[in-house]
N, C-alpha and C positions, 0 to 999 in steps of 0.2 A: 810848503817845501819840506815839512817835517815827515809826512807819511812815507814818501818814497825811500827816505833814508832809514826811518824807523824799521822798515821791513827787511833790511839787509843784515846778513850775518856779519859780525865784527863791528857793528855800530853799537857803541856803548851808551851814548846819549845824544839827543838832538834837542837843543834849547832854543826857543824863539826869543828874539830880542832885537836890540838896536846897536849900531856901530857907526863909526865914521863922523860923528857930529861933535858939536862943541859944548853941549849941555850935559852936565853930570846927572846920571840916574834919570833920564827922560821918561816921561809917561807916553803911552800910546797917543793920547790927545795932543801932547806937545810935538811928537814926531810927525803926526798927520797935519799939523799946522804949517809944515814946511819951513819952520823957523830955526830948527835945531841943527840941520845939516846931516841928520842920521839917515841911514838906510835901515829898513827892516831886514833882518838877517837871521840866519840860524848858526849856532855854534855846534859843531859836530865833534864829538870825541869818539875815536875809532881805534881799532887794533889794526895797524898797517900790515901785519902778517896775514890777517884774514880778509880785510877789505882795504887795499892800498889806496893812497891818495889819488892816484890816476883814476880809479874807479869812482871815487867821489866826484871828481871833476866831470867825468863822462856822464854820470847819472844827473848831475846838475844841469848840463846842457840839454838833457832830454826832458827837463821839466819846465823850460822857459822859452820865450821868444827872444833869442839873443840879438835880434835886429831892431828891437823896440827900445829906444832911448827915453821914452816918456813914461815908462811904468810897465805894468804887465796886465794884459787883458782888461778887466773892468777897473783895476786899481791903477790910478793915474797919479803922477807927481814924482818928484825926486826921491821921496822915501821908498817908492816902489820900484825904482830902477834896479836892474840886476847888476851884480858885481861878484867877482871872486876875490876873496880876501886871503892873502897868503901870509904865513907866519915865518917863513925862512926862504932863502934863495932857491933851494931845491923845489919847494912848492911853487915858487914864482915861475921857474923854468918849465916845470911840468904843465902848469896852467897855460902859459904862453904857447907852448908846443901844441897843446890840445886845441887852443883857440885857432892857431894857424892851420892845423889839420882840418878843423871844422870849416874854416873859411875856404880852404882849398877843395873841400868835398863837393861843392855845388849843391848841397842840401838846401841852402837858402839863396834866394835871388838877390836879397839885399845884404849890405855889409853887416858883419858881426860887430856890434857896438858895446857889448858887455865889457867893462873895464876890469883889469886885474890890478889890484891895489894892495898896499901893505895893510895888514890887520891893525886895528887900533883897539882901544878899550871897548869891550863888549858888555852891554848892560842887559841882563835878562828882562824879558817883557813881563807884564803882569800875569798872575796865575791863570786868569781866564783865557789867556792866549796860548798857554802851553798845551800841546797835543789837542788843539782845537778839533781836528778831524775825528778824534775819539769822543770828545764831549758833545759835539754838534754834527753827527754824521750826515743827517739829512740836509742841513744847511751847507755843509762842505760839498756834498754831491751836487746840490742845486747850483752852487757857485761854479763848480768845476765844469758843469755842462753849460749853464747859462752864459758864462763869460766867454765861452769859446775855447777855453783852455784844453778841455778834454779832446775836442775835435782837432785842435792844433797839434797836440802831441800825437794823436792817432795818425794824422796826415803826414807828419814828419818822421815819426819813429815806429809806428805800428802798435799792435796790441800789447806786446810784451812790456812796454814801458808806460802804459797808460796808468796813471795814478790819480 
């Protein structure tokens, strides 16, 4: 999820991490154990004058399968479920409106199941997770293709959003 945002003007930082759970400072191993209640997530710092929140939400939808409640592509389990975390009422309203618009668009034959929930404490992931697509580009590309993610994005959004 980092690469598509990293490439946009107005994005100041994208940090991989964990949110929504009950364990303080969880590790990747703990989160993957499905016992902490965390989601794997990214924290995006952005300049709203250059890249508004609405654009963040739109780009997010174009990177996921919003109809899959069990995870994403090869990554299965609650920690891999998609979600939009909002920080204020305006963000919640914009995310809900975007979700409703996507649902009404007919782009997906199944129901949009990605929840929109209040942001909670965010814990940065371990250093080796940060900007993984830059550190392991071959593995990143193999996963994107092999998991079906690249084809899914291409099928639903076209070449311009393939990341």
